[in-house]
Every structure is written in structure tokens, then in C-alpha cells.
C-alpha positions, 0 to 999 in steps of 0.5 A: 499500499502506498503512503501520500508524499504529504504523510510520508514528508511529515513522518520524514520530517519528524523523523529527522528532527528526532534524528538530530537532535539526539545526535546533536544532544550527545555531542552536547554531553560528550563534549559540552557544546552542542554543534552549531544550528547551521550544522544541525540544519545541514545535517536534517536534509539528508536525514529527512530525504533519507526517511522521505525514500525509505517510508514509501510502503504503509504496513 
């Protein structure tokens, strides 16, 4: 069963935000400084695209 592009985008965005925030939080705990916002936004894009591509089927 296919999923609409809107649903796929929302799920991928939530997934990407959680992944980037988890990575930034871990980095902040390990080093004491969070990555700059620009780096976090840059990291969001490939995770979002990957989530969109891999989230194309409904279970």
C-alpha cells in the first residue's frame, strides 16, 4: 500500500528532527558544546531525504 507524499514527508521530518536532536544532544553531553545550528540544519537534509525515500510503504 502506497503512502501519500504529504504523510511520507511528515513522518520523515519527525524522524529527521528526532535523529538530529539526539545526535546534537549526545554531542553536547560528550564534549560540553552543542554543534552550531547550521550544522544541525545541514544534517537534517540528508536524514529527511533518506526518510522520505525509505518510508514509501505502509505496513
